[in-house]
All heavy atoms as TSV, in Angstrom:
chain	resi	resn	atom	element	x	y	z
A	1	VAL	N	N	31.225	-258.515	-185.777
A	1	VAL	CA	C	30.966	-259.721	-184.965
A	1	VAL	C	C	30.264	-260.665	-185.657
A	1	VAL	O	O	30.611	-261.970	-185.560
A	1	VAL	CB	C	30.273	-259.324	-183.645
A	1	VAL	CG1	C	29.923	-260.524	-182.758
A	1	VAL	CG2	C	31.057	-258.433	-182.771
A	2	LYS	N	N	29.302	-260.378	-186.395
A	2	LYS	CA	C	28.372	-261.458	-187.110
A	2	LYS	C	C	29.185	-262.539	-187.880
A	2	LYS	O	O	28.764	-263.602	-187.862
A	2	LYS	CB	C	27.414	-260.691	-188.091
A	2	LYS	CG	C	26.513	-261.650	-188.652
A	2	LYS	CD	C	25.479	-260.920	-189.528
A	2	LYS	CE	C	24.411	-261.876	-190.088
A	2	LYS	NZ	N	23.269	-261.200	-190.824
A	3	SER	N	N	30.200	-262.158	-188.630
A	3	SER	CA	C	30.919	-263.068	-189.449
A	3	SER	C	C	31.955	-263.902	-188.634
A	3	SER	O	O	32.479	-264.885	-189.142
A	3	SER	CB	C	31.715	-262.394	-190.588
A	3	SER	OG	O	32.531	-261.359	-190.002
A	4	SER	N	N	32.143	-263.547	-187.417
A	4	SER	CA	C	33.326	-264.160	-186.591
A	4	SER	C	C	32.713	-265.088	-185.557
A	4	SER	O	O	33.396	-265.809	-184.898
A	4	SER	CB	C	34.183	-263.181	-185.979
A	4	SER	OG	O	33.394	-262.455	-185.024
A	5	ILE	N	N	31.417	-265.188	-185.401
A	5	ILE	CA	C	30.753	-266.071	-184.450
A	5	ILE	C	C	29.740	-267.073	-185.118
A	5	ILE	O	O	29.216	-266.794	-186.150
A	5	ILE	CB	C	30.108	-265.382	-183.251
A	5	ILE	CG1	C	28.885	-264.587	-183.735
A	5	ILE	CG2	C	31.094	-264.500	-182.446
A	5	ILE	CD1	C	27.964	-264.102	-182.636
A	6	ASP	N	N	29.445	-268.263	-184.467
A	6	ASP	CA	C	28.673	-269.208	-184.935
A	6	ASP	C	C	27.361	-269.219	-184.141
A	6	ASP	O	O	26.345	-269.792	-184.606
A	6	ASP	CB	C	29.208	-270.593	-184.970
A	6	ASP	CG	C	30.553	-270.690	-185.833
A	6	ASP	OD1	O	30.510	-270.200	-186.832
A	6	ASP	OD2	O	31.638	-271.022	-185.253
A	7	ALA	N	N	27.368	-268.759	-182.889
A	7	ALA	CA	C	26.274	-268.824	-182.037
A	7	ALA	C	C	26.358	-267.798	-180.958
A	7	ALA	O	O	27.503	-267.323	-180.671
A	7	ALA	CB	C	26.000	-270.220	-181.423
A	8	VAL	N	N	25.250	-267.466	-180.251
A	8	VAL	CA	C	25.230	-266.607	-179.214
A	8	VAL	C	C	24.790	-267.326	-177.883
A	8	VAL	O	O	23.755	-268.034	-178.107
A	8	VAL	CB	C	24.309	-265.339	-179.412
A	8	VAL	CG1	C	24.312	-264.422	-178.167
A	8	VAL	CG2	C	24.837	-264.600	-180.585
A	9	ALA	N	N	25.482	-267.240	-176.706
A	9	ALA	CA	C	25.105	-267.895	-175.695
A	9	ALA	C	C	24.714	-266.928	-174.524
A	9	ALA	O	O	25.508	-266.056	-174.296
A	9	ALA	CB	C	26.121	-268.942	-175.182
A	10	GLY	N	N	23.626	-267.122	-173.802
A	10	GLY	CA	C	23.247	-266.287	-172.709
A	10	GLY	C	C	23.407	-266.975	-171.361
A	10	GLY	O	O	22.904	-268.057	-171.294
A	11	ILE	N	N	23.957	-266.337	-170.383
A	11	ILE	CA	C	23.959	-266.873	-169.059
A	11	ILE	C	C	22.740	-266.575	-168.351
A	11	ILE	O	O	22.336	-265.474	-168.118
A	11	ILE	CB	C	25.276	-266.437	-168.234
A	11	ILE	CG1	C	26.494	-266.854	-168.993
A	11	ILE	CG2	C	25.276	-266.951	-166.883
A	11	ILE	CD1	C	27.807	-266.207	-168.390
A	12	VAL	N	N	21.972	-267.595	-167.955
A	12	VAL	CA	C	20.692	-267.444	-167.305
A	12	VAL	C	C	21.032	-266.944	-165.891
A	12	VAL	O	O	21.963	-267.248	-165.136
A	12	VAL	CB	C	20.169	-268.966	-167.182
A	12	VAL	CG1	C	18.819	-268.793	-166.406
A	12	VAL	CG2	C	19.877	-269.503	-168.468
A	13	LEU	N	N	20.287	-265.903	-165.585
A	13	LEU	CA	C	18.965	-265.369	-165.942
A	13	LEU	C	C	19.275	-264.116	-166.687
A	13	LEU	O	O	18.712	-263.733	-167.747
A	13	LEU	CB	C	18.347	-265.000	-164.721
A	13	LEU	CG	C	16.885	-265.786	-164.267
A	13	LEU	CD1	C	16.657	-267.056	-164.824
A	13	LEU	CD2	C	16.474	-265.429	-163.003
A	14	GLY	N	N	20.133	-263.219	-166.283
A	14	GLY	CA	C	20.325	-261.874	-166.727
A	14	GLY	C	C	20.866	-261.790	-168.222
A	14	GLY	O	O	20.277	-260.919	-168.947
A	15	GLY	N	N	21.656	-262.687	-168.483
A	15	GLY	CA	C	22.185	-262.698	-169.950
A	15	GLY	C	C	21.251	-263.248	-170.979
A	15	GLY	O	O	21.421	-263.021	-172.186
A	16	ALA	N	N	20.156	-263.986	-170.583
A	16	ALA	CA	C	19.262	-264.632	-171.566
A	16	ALA	C	C	18.624	-263.654	-172.462
A	16	ALA	O	O	18.574	-263.780	-173.609
A	16	ALA	CB	C	18.285	-265.420	-170.715
A	17	THR	N	N	18.072	-262.564	-171.869
A	17	THR	CA	C	17.454	-261.617	-172.632
A	17	THR	C	C	18.214	-260.897	-173.580
A	17	THR	O	O	17.815	-260.621	-174.756
A	17	THR	CB	C	16.656	-260.624	-171.696
A	17	THR	OG1	O	15.778	-261.289	-170.809
A	17	THR	CG2	C	15.789	-259.589	-172.509
A	18	LEU	N	N	19.392	-260.509	-173.121
A	18	LEU	CA	C	20.375	-259.769	-174.009
A	18	LEU	C	C	20.742	-260.707	-175.109
A	18	LEU	O	O	20.923	-260.272	-176.346
A	18	LEU	CB	C	21.498	-259.251	-173.180
A	18	LEU	CG	C	21.284	-258.184	-172.109
A	18	LEU	CD1	C	22.498	-257.915	-171.366
A	18	LEU	CD2	C	20.738	-256.933	-172.880
A	19	ALA	N	N	21.188	-261.952	-174.823
A	19	ALA	CA	C	21.653	-262.884	-175.812
A	19	ALA	C	C	20.636	-263.090	-176.832
A	19	ALA	O	O	20.905	-263.358	-177.973
A	19	ALA	CB	C	22.051	-264.095	-175.151
A	20	THR	N	N	19.219	-263.208	-176.377
A	20	THR	CA	C	18.218	-263.469	-177.227
A	20	THR	C	C	18.184	-262.409	-178.398
A	20	THR	O	O	18.021	-262.746	-179.597
A	20	THR	CB	C	16.856	-263.647	-176.571
A	20	THR	OG1	O	16.973	-264.679	-175.638
A	20	THR	CG2	C	15.749	-263.888	-177.506
A	21	HIS	N	N	18.271	-261.174	-177.971
A	21	HIS	CA	C	18.056	-259.998	-178.802
A	21	HIS	C	C	19.392	-260.022	-179.713
A	21	HIS	O	O	19.090	-259.713	-180.939
A	21	HIS	CB	C	18.010	-258.836	-178.064
A	21	HIS	CG	C	16.710	-258.512	-177.496
A	21	HIS	ND1	N	16.252	-258.951	-176.296
A	21	HIS	CD2	C	15.624	-257.816	-178.124
A	21	HIS	CE1	C	15.115	-258.753	-176.069
A	21	HIS	NE2	N	14.585	-258.014	-177.011
A	22	ILE	N	N	20.554	-260.291	-179.237
A	22	ILE	CA	C	21.705	-260.295	-180.164
A	22	ILE	C	C	21.622	-261.322	-181.184
A	22	ILE	O	O	21.994	-261.218	-182.253
A	22	ILE	CB	C	22.936	-260.345	-179.295
A	22	ILE	CG1	C	23.169	-259.023	-178.332
A	22	ILE	CG2	C	24.132	-260.586	-180.100
A	22	ILE	CD1	C	24.161	-259.177	-177.316
A	23	ALA	N	N	21.174	-262.535	-180.732
A	23	ALA	CA	C	21.001	-263.740	-181.689
A	23	ALA	C	C	20.040	-263.447	-182.687
A	23	ALA	O	O	20.351	-263.813	-183.930
A	23	ALA	CB	C	20.584	-264.893	-180.859
A	24	ILE	N	N	18.974	-262.745	-182.508
A	24	ILE	CA	C	18.008	-262.336	-183.498
A	24	ILE	C	C	18.552	-261.299	-184.488
A	24	ILE	O	O	18.382	-261.414	-185.700
A	24	ILE	CB	C	16.679	-261.762	-182.707
A	24	ILE	CG1	C	16.004	-262.826	-182.148
A	24	ILE	CG2	C	15.922	-261.097	-183.819
A	24	ILE	CD1	C	14.832	-262.272	-181.163
A	25	ILE	N	N	19.233	-260.256	-183.881
A	25	ILE	CA	C	19.842	-259.303	-184.735
A	25	ILE	C	C	20.866	-259.854	-185.686
A	25	ILE	O	O	20.997	-259.517	-186.814
A	25	ILE	CB	C	20.427	-258.163	-183.877
A	25	ILE	CG1	C	19.234	-257.397	-183.259
A	25	ILE	CG2	C	21.217	-257.219	-184.640
A	25	ILE	CD1	C	19.727	-256.395	-182.094
A	26	LEU	N	N	21.668	-260.812	-185.064
A	26	LEU	CA	C	22.854	-261.231	-185.968
A	26	LEU	C	C	22.373	-262.540	-186.657
A	26	LEU	O	O	23.121	-263.069	-187.491
A	26	LEU	CB	C	23.901	-261.667	-184.965
A	26	LEU	CG	C	24.702	-260.631	-184.254
A	26	LEU	CD1	C	25.739	-261.053	-183.374
A	26	LEU	CD2	C	25.241	-259.520	-185.174
A	27	ASP	N	N	21.120	-263.017	-186.554
A	27	ASP	CA	C	20.631	-264.211	-187.222
A	27	ASP	C	C	21.604	-265.411	-186.781
A	27	ASP	O	O	21.986	-266.093	-187.818
A	27	ASP	CB	C	20.561	-263.973	-188.692
A	27	ASP	CG	C	19.626	-265.067	-189.385
A	27	ASP	OD1	O	18.814	-265.632	-188.609
A	27	ASP	OD2	O	19.880	-265.300	-190.638
A	28	LYS	N	N	21.782	-265.666	-185.617
A	28	LYS	CA	C	22.655	-266.779	-185.143
A	28	LYS	C	C	21.825	-267.635	-184.245
A	28	LYS	O	O	20.865	-267.227	-183.512
A	28	LYS	CB	C	23.942	-266.281	-184.471
A	28	LYS	CG	C	24.816	-265.293	-185.327
A	28	LYS	CD	C	25.401	-266.255	-186.306
A	28	LYS	CE	C	26.354	-265.209	-187.207
A	28	LYS	NZ	N	27.125	-266.118	-188.190
A	29	PRO	N	N	22.360	-268.889	-184.078
A	29	PRO	CA	C	21.587	-269.656	-183.053
A	29	PRO	C	C	21.886	-269.230	-181.671
A	29	PRO	O	O	22.798	-268.594	-181.302
A	29	PRO	CB	C	22.176	-271.099	-183.192
A	29	PRO	CG	C	22.969	-271.014	-184.540
A	29	PRO	CD	C	23.213	-269.561	-184.805
A	30	LEU	N	N	20.832	-269.547	-180.692
A	30	LEU	CA	C	20.941	-269.106	-179.444
A	30	LEU	C	C	21.178	-270.390	-178.513
A	30	LEU	O	O	20.458	-271.348	-178.689
A	30	LEU	CB	C	19.564	-268.387	-178.950
A	30	LEU	CG	C	19.398	-268.097	-177.497
A	30	LEU	CD1	C	20.438	-266.950	-177.081
A	30	LEU	CD2	C	18.059	-267.659	-177.170
A	31	LEU	N	N	22.048	-270.136	-177.516
A	31	LEU	CA	C	22.119	-271.224	-176.430
A	31	LEU	C	C	21.934	-270.493	-175.094
A	31	LEU	O	O	22.188	-269.375	-175.030
A	31	LEU	CB	C	23.623	-271.685	-176.475
A	31	LEU	CG	C	24.091	-272.373	-177.637
A	31	LEU	CD1	C	25.000	-271.524	-178.480
A	31	LEU	CD2	C	24.761	-273.795	-177.410
A	32	LEU	N	N	21.546	-271.290	-174.082
A	32	LEU	CA	C	21.281	-270.721	-172.719
A	32	LEU	C	C	22.150	-271.543	-171.820
A	32	LEU	O	O	22.149	-272.693	-171.921
A	32	LEU	CB	C	19.691	-270.877	-172.373
A	32	LEU	CG	C	18.871	-269.962	-173.152
A	32	LEU	CD1	C	17.422	-270.061	-172.867
A	32	LEU	CD2	C	19.237	-268.441	-173.081
A	33	ILE	N	N	22.804	-270.879	-171.013
A	33	ILE	CA	C	23.822	-271.602	-170.034
A	33	ILE	C	C	23.393	-271.352	-168.611
A	33	ILE	O	O	23.212	-270.293	-168.279
A	33	ILE	CB	C	25.361	-271.153	-170.241
A	33	ILE	CG1	C	25.670	-271.261	-171.686
A	33	ILE	CG2	C	26.164	-271.881	-169.310
A	33	ILE	CD1	C	26.978	-270.517	-172.028
A	34	ARG	N	N	23.153	-272.535	-167.834
A	34	ARG	CA	C	22.799	-272.526	-166.560
A	34	ARG	C	C	24.021	-272.697	-165.652
A	34	ARG	O	O	24.895	-273.435	-166.058
A	34	ARG	CB	C	21.713	-273.454	-166.155
A	34	ARG	CG	C	20.385	-273.297	-166.828
A	34	ARG	CD	C	19.520	-274.326	-166.500
A	34	ARG	NE	N	18.182	-274.026	-167.149
A	34	ARG	CZ	C	17.865	-274.433	-168.374
A	34	ARG	NH1	N	18.828	-275.001	-169.053
A	34	ARG	NH2	N	16.748	-274.110	-169.082
A	35	PRO	N	N	23.842	-272.221	-164.403
A	35	PRO	CA	C	25.025	-272.406	-163.506
A	35	PRO	C	C	25.285	-273.891	-163.109
A	35	PRO	O	O	26.256	-274.377	-162.955
A	35	PRO	CB	C	24.853	-271.616	-162.355
A	35	PRO	CG	C	23.795	-270.617	-162.712
A	35	PRO	CD	C	23.133	-271.184	-163.894
A	36	THR	N	N	24.122	-274.427	-163.071
A	36	THR	CA	C	23.990	-276.024	-162.761
A	36	THR	C	C	22.977	-276.594	-163.571
A	36	THR	O	O	21.938	-275.967	-164.082
A	36	THR	CB	C	23.589	-276.212	-161.309
A	36	THR	OG1	O	22.442	-275.577	-161.041
A	36	THR	CG2	C	24.726	-275.791	-160.391
A	37	PRO	N	N	23.033	-277.980	-163.902
A	37	PRO	CA	C	22.089	-278.549	-164.765
A	37	PRO	C	C	20.767	-278.449	-164.130
A	37	PRO	O	O	20.436	-278.506	-163.047
A	37	PRO	CB	C	22.453	-280.065	-164.790
A	37	PRO	CG	C	24.003	-280.009	-164.519
A	37	PRO	CD	C	24.144	-278.845	-163.545
A	38	LYS	N	N	19.572	-278.467	-164.990
A	38	LYS	CA	C	18.285	-278.561	-164.504
A	38	LYS	C	C	17.980	-279.788	-163.884
A	38	LYS	O	O	18.639	-280.880	-164.102
A	38	LYS	CB	C	17.251	-278.411	-165.826
A	38	LYS	CG	C	17.254	-277.203	-166.353
A	38	LYS	CD	C	16.273	-276.970	-167.522
A	38	LYS	CE	C	15.736	-278.135	-168.171
A	38	LYS	NZ	N	14.750	-277.979	-169.235
A	39	THR	N	N	17.045	-279.806	-162.906
A	39	THR	CA	C	16.790	-280.990	-162.139
A	39	THR	C	C	15.449	-281.717	-162.703
A	39	THR	O	O	14.867	-282.464	-161.910
A	39	THR	CB	C	16.613	-280.682	-160.548
A	39	THR	OG1	O	15.607	-279.673	-160.542
A	39	THR	CG2	C	17.830	-280.151	-160.045
A	40	TYR	N	N	15.047	-281.154	-163.752
A	40	TYR	CA	C	13.907	-281.781	-164.393
A	40	TYR	C	C	13.924	-281.763	-165.962
A	40	TYR	O	O	15.011	-281.183	-166.494
A	40	TYR	CB	C	12.561	-280.811	-164.041
A	40	TYR	CG	C	12.797	-279.428	-164.427
A	40	TYR	CD1	C	12.268	-279.099	-165.600
A	40	TYR	CD2	C	13.418	-278.583	-163.554
A	40	TYR	CE1	C	12.487	-277.739	-166.003
A	40	TYR	CE2	C	13.557	-277.329	-163.915
A	40	TYR	CZ	C	13.031	-276.884	-165.119
A	40	TYR	OH	O	13.279	-275.516	-165.426
A	41	GLY	N	N	13.009	-282.361	-166.608
A	41	GLY	CA	C	13.032	-282.235	-168.083
A	41	GLY	C	C	14.250	-282.859	-168.737
A	41	GLY	O	O	14.527	-284.009	-168.595
A	42	THR	N	N	14.960	-282.103	-169.427
A	42	THR	CA	C	16.278	-282.623	-170.171
A	42	THR	C	C	17.384	-282.670	-169.229
A	42	THR	O	O	18.392	-283.192	-169.758
A	42	THR	CB	C	16.577	-281.531	-171.299
A	42	THR	OG1	O	16.817	-280.296	-170.783
A	42	THR	CG2	C	15.415	-281.514	-172.288
A	43	PHE	N	N	17.403	-282.134	-168.120
A	43	PHE	CA	C	18.471	-282.150	-167.089
A	43	PHE	C	C	19.687	-281.413	-167.673
A	43	PHE	O	O	20.785	-281.713	-167.278
A	43	PHE	CB	C	18.845	-283.618	-166.641
A	43	PHE	CG	C	17.647	-284.286	-165.974
A	43	PHE	CD1	C	16.815	-285.039	-166.658
A	43	PHE	CD2	C	17.452	-283.958	-164.664
A	43	PHE	CE1	C	15.759	-285.725	-166.024
A	43	PHE	CE2	C	16.302	-284.704	-163.983
A	43	PHE	CZ	C	15.559	-285.493	-164.619
A	44	ALA	N	N	19.495	-280.551	-168.716
A	44	ALA	CA	C	20.631	-279.895	-169.520
A	44	ALA	C	C	21.108	-278.719	-168.692
A	44	ALA	O	O	20.418	-277.961	-168.013
A	44	ALA	CB	C	20.149	-279.596	-170.855
A	45	GLN	N	N	22.419	-278.442	-168.855
A	45	GLN	CA	C	23.024	-277.241	-168.378
A	45	GLN	C	C	23.155	-276.322	-169.412
A	45	GLN	O	O	22.979	-275.074	-169.174
A	45	GLN	CB	C	24.459	-277.561	-167.815
A	45	GLN	CG	C	25.049	-276.329	-167.143
A	45	GLN	CD	C	26.234	-276.688	-166.302
A	45	GLN	OE1	O	26.711	-277.802	-166.207
A	45	GLN	NE2	N	26.728	-275.665	-165.601
A	46	VAL	N	N	23.156	-276.821	-170.633
A	46	VAL	CA	C	23.256	-275.868	-171.847
A	46	VAL	C	C	22.072	-276.295	-172.749
A	46	VAL	O	O	21.962	-277.497	-173.126
A	46	VAL	CB	C	24.568	-276.102	-172.606
A	46	VAL	CG1	C	24.561	-275.139	-173.807
A	46	VAL	CG2	C	25.732	-275.665	-171.789
A	47	GLU	N	N	21.183	-275.281	-173.032
A	47	GLU	CA	C	20.147	-275.547	-173.979
A	47	GLU	C	C	20.523	-274.877	-175.456
A	47	GLU	O	O	21.015	-273.806	-175.420
A	47	GLU	CB	C	18.791	-274.837	-173.607
A	47	GLU	CG	C	18.371	-275.456	-172.218
A	47	GLU	CD	C	17.554	-276.735	-172.364
A	47	GLU	OE1	O	17.371	-277.189	-173.493
A	47	GLU	OE2	O	17.323	-277.252	-171.248
A	48	GLY	N	N	20.329	-275.673	-176.432
A	48	GLY	CA	C	20.586	-275.251	-177.742
A	48	GLY	C	C	21.697	-276.128	-178.429
A	48	GLY	O	O	22.238	-276.922	-177.602
A	49	VAL	N	N	22.055	-275.840	-179.572
A	49	VAL	CA	C	23.037	-276.742	-180.323
A	49	VAL	C	C	24.198	-275.860	-180.879
A	49	VAL	O	O	23.879	-274.788	-181.515
A	49	VAL	CB	C	22.451	-277.456	-181.406
A	49	VAL	CG1	C	23.289	-278.355	-182.026
A	49	VAL	CG2	C	21.178	-278.205	-180.819
A	50	ALA	N	N	25.379	-276.305	-180.489
A	50	ALA	CA	C	26.548	-275.675	-181.164
A	50	ALA	C	C	27.578	-276.836	-181.299
A	50	ALA	O	O	27.683	-277.686	-180.497
A	50	ALA	CB	C	27.206	-274.612	-180.312
A	51	SER	N	N	28.260	-276.837	-182.505
A	51	SER	CA	C	29.135	-277.889	-182.738
A	51	SER	C	C	30.487	-277.682	-182.092
A	51	SER	O	O	30.840	-276.540	-181.761
A	51	SER	CB	C	29.441	-277.980	-184.387
A	51	SER	OG	O	28.313	-278.042	-185.021
A	52	LYS	N	N	31.252	-278.632	-181.809
A	52	LYS	CA	C	32.354	-278.677	-181.235
A	52	LYS	C	C	33.427	-277.756	-182.081
A	52	LYS	O	O	33.425	-277.880	-183.261
A	52	LYS	CB	C	33.056	-279.956	-181.004
A	52	LYS	CG	C	34.326	-279.965	-180.265
A	52	LYS	CD	C	34.967	-281.397	-180.090
A	52	LYS	CE	C	36.240	-281.300	-179.211
A	52	LYS	NZ	N	36.683	-282.678	-178.837
A	53	GLY	N	N	34.108	-276.775	-181.499
A	53	GLY	CA	C	34.991	-275.881	-182.186
A	53	GLY	C	C	34.257	-274.587	-182.779
A	53	GLY	O	O	34.997	-273.828	-183.352
A	54	SER	N	N	33.033	-274.517	-182.416
A	54	SER	CA	C	32.241	-273.270	-182.822
A	54	SER	C	C	32.719	-272.071	-182.010
A	54	SER	O	O	33.124	-272.284	-180.823
A	54	SER	CB	C	30.658	-273.453	-182.441
A	54	SER	OG	O	30.126	-274.431	-183.243
A	55	ASN	N	N	32.670	-270.920	-182.636
A	55	ASN	CA	C	32.870	-269.653	-181.904
A	55	ASN	C	C	31.730	-269.192	-181.324
A	55	ASN	O	O	30.732	-268.800	-182.085
A	55	ASN	CB	C	33.652	-268.608	-182.886
A	55	ASN	CG	C	34.968	-268.949	-183.293
A	55	ASN	OD1	O	35.809	-269.576	-182.485
A	55	ASN	ND2	N	35.257	-268.911	-184.616
A	56	VAL	N	N	31.495	-269.094	-180.065
A	56	VAL	CA	C	30.332	-268.701	-179.413
A	56	VAL	C	C	30.532	-267.316	-178.571
A	56	VAL	O	O	31.554	-267.293	-177.825
A	56	VAL	CB	C	29.774	-269.748	-178.328
A	56	VAL	CG1	C	28.593	-269.318	-177.715
A	56	VAL	CG2	C	29.546	-271.043	-179.178
A	57	LEU	N	N	29.673	-266.379	-178.766
A	57	LEU	CA	C	29.697	-265.114	-178.065
A	57	LEU	C	C	28.878	-265.365	-176.756
A	57	LEU	O	O	27.748	-265.693	-176.833
A	57	LEU	CB	C	28.999	-264.024	-178.925
A	57	LEU	CG	C	28.856	-262.542	-178.240
A	57	LEU	CD1	C	30.178	-262.114	-177.894
A	57	LEU	CD2	C	28.026	-261.740	-179.006
A	58	ILE	N	N	29.544	-265.262	-175.664
A	58	ILE	CA	C	28.924	-265.414	-174.298
A	58	ILE	C	C	28.462	-264.030	-173.842
A	58	ILE	O	O	29.312	-263.097	-173.628
A	58	ILE	CB	C	29.802	-266.136	-173.335
A	58	ILE	CG1	C	30.215	-267.515	-173.952
A	58	ILE	CG2	C	29.156	-266.309	-171.950
A	58	ILE	CD1	C	31.153	-268.323	-172.954
A	59	VAL	N	N	27.173	-263.991	-173.436
A	59	VAL	CA	C	26.584	-262.718	-172.966
A	59	VAL	C	C	26.131	-262.789	-171.538
A	59	VAL	O	O	25.451	-263.853	-171.186
A	59	VAL	CB	C	25.395	-262.241	-173.912
A	59	VAL	CG1	C	24.808	-260.972	-173.397
A	59	VAL	CG2	C	26.091	-262.241	-175.386
A	60	ASP	N	N	26.321	-261.895	-170.704
A	60	ASP	CA	C	25.670	-261.826	-169.477
A	60	ASP	C	C	25.352	-260.417	-169.178
A	60	ASP	O	O	25.835	-259.498	-169.769
A	60	ASP	CB	C	26.639	-262.308	-168.392
A	60	ASP	CG	C	26.059	-262.773	-166.981
A	60	ASP	OD1	O	24.811	-262.598	-166.948
A	60	ASP	OD2	O	26.693	-263.150	-166.174
A	61	ASP	N	N	24.504	-260.080	-168.246
A	61	ASP	CA	C	24.128	-258.679	-167.985
A	61	ASP	C	C	25.108	-257.906	-167.171
A	61	ASP	O	O	25.304	-256.793	-167.428
A	61	ASP	CB	C	22.572	-258.669	-167.291
A	61	ASP	CG	C	22.673	-259.344	-165.919
A	61	ASP	OD1	O	23.626	-260.238	-165.664
A	61	ASP	OD2	O	21.762	-259.176	-165.172
A	62	VAL	N	N	25.672	-258.583	-166.216
A	62	VAL	CA	C	26.666	-257.909	-165.436
A	62	VAL	C	C	27.797	-258.961	-165.120
A	62	VAL	O	O	27.580	-260.115	-164.812
A	62	VAL	CB	C	26.079	-257.553	-163.970
A	62	VAL	CG1	C	27.103	-256.874	-163.204
A	62	VAL	CG2	C	24.912	-256.562	-164.287
A	63	VAL	N	N	29.029	-258.351	-165.245
A	63	VAL	CA	C	30.169	-259.284	-164.796
A	63	VAL	C	C	30.793	-258.744	-163.692
A	63	VAL	O	O	31.179	-257.519	-163.695
A	63	VAL	CB	C	31.232	-259.307	-165.948
A	63	VAL	CG1	C	32.443	-260.115	-165.577
A	63	VAL	CG2	C	30.615	-259.934	-167.271
A	64	ARG	N	N	30.728	-259.403	-162.490
A	64	ARG	CA	C	31.148	-258.921	-161.281
A	64	ARG	C	C	32.547	-259.263	-160.998
A	64	ARG	O	O	33.583	-258.537	-160.948
A	64	ARG	CB	C	30.361	-259.313	-160.172
A	64	ARG	CG	C	28.886	-258.688	-160.050
A	64	ARG	CD	C	28.092	-259.314	-158.961
A	64	ARG	NE	N	26.697	-258.758	-159.046
A	64	ARG	CZ	C	25.772	-259.367	-159.839
A	64	ARG	NH1	N	26.024	-260.610	-160.342
A	64	ARG	NH2	N	24.566	-258.864	-159.886
A	65	ASN	N	N	32.961	-260.630	-160.911
A	65	ASN	CA	C	34.262	-261.036	-160.745
A	65	ASN	C	C	34.697	-262.096	-161.877
A	65	ASN	O	O	35.683	-262.621	-161.814
A	65	ASN	CB	C	34.287	-261.809	-159.429
A	65	ASN	CG	C	33.391	-262.905	-159.198
A	65	ASN	OD1	O	32.847	-263.488	-160.172
A	65	ASN	ND2	N	33.306	-263.292	-158.092
A	66	GLY	N	N	33.832	-262.313	-162.894
A	66	GLY	CA	C	34.206	-263.170	-163.972
A	66	GLY	C	C	34.069	-264.704	-163.748
A	66	GLY	O	O	34.252	-265.430	-164.658
A	67	THR	N	N	33.543	-265.078	-162.587
A	67	THR	CA	C	33.432	-266.492	-162.232
A	67	THR	C	C	32.409	-267.229	-163.107
A	67	THR	O	O	32.526	-268.101	-163.777
A	67	THR	CB	C	32.947	-266.699	-160.857
A	67	THR	OG1	O	33.993	-266.074	-160.035
A	67	THR	CG2	C	32.822	-268.162	-160.490
A	68	ALA	N	N	31.169	-266.513	-163.370
A	68	ALA	CA	C	30.182	-267.144	-164.162
A	68	ALA	C	C	30.539	-267.168	-165.574
A	68	ALA	O	O	30.326	-268.142	-166.312
A	68	ALA	CB	C	28.780	-266.216	-164.152
A	69	MET	N	N	31.304	-266.165	-166.115
A	69	MET	CA	C	31.800	-266.158	-167.517
A	69	MET	C	C	32.904	-267.242	-167.665
A	69	MET	O	O	32.814	-268.030	-168.628
A	69	MET	CB	C	32.428	-264.870	-167.799
A	69	MET	CG	C	31.523	-263.749	-168.177
A	69	MET	SD	S	30.676	-264.050	-169.699
A	69	MET	CE	C	30.343	-262.564	-170.369
A	70	ALA	N	N	33.838	-267.423	-166.697
A	70	ALA	CA	C	34.773	-268.470	-166.782
A	70	ALA	C	C	34.100	-269.925	-166.735
A	70	ALA	O	O	34.562	-270.807	-167.560
A	70	ALA	CB	C	35.778	-268.264	-165.582
A	71	ASN	N	N	33.058	-269.980	-165.823
A	71	ASN	CA	C	32.533	-271.334	-165.732
A	71	ASN	C	C	31.653	-271.742	-167.103
A	71	ASN	O	O	31.607	-272.688	-167.497
A	71	ASN	CB	C	31.557	-271.424	-164.712
A	71	ASN	CG	C	32.300	-271.411	-163.405
A	71	ASN	OD1	O	33.487	-271.794	-163.296
A	71	ASN	ND2	N	31.665	-270.960	-162.218
A	72	ALA	N	N	31.088	-270.675	-167.648
A	72	ALA	CA	C	30.267	-270.817	-168.908
A	72	ALA	C	C	31.205	-271.244	-170.035
A	72	ALA	O	O	30.897	-272.088	-170.849
A	72	ALA	CB	C	29.562	-269.448	-169.290
């Protein structure tokens, strides 16, 4: 996986911890994806930086119906 991805993204809340550990192990940048943009600070829905066309590994703690993954 390490050579085929450019970054690791965690879906907040549950996926953030797992994604952080994976990003550290693989030495890749970390992104955090929220279901909706923040209502304060940067107002960002995605924290972190990835270039257009990057291969990003999306991580969540549990996939129930796939909606959060599809939206991410």
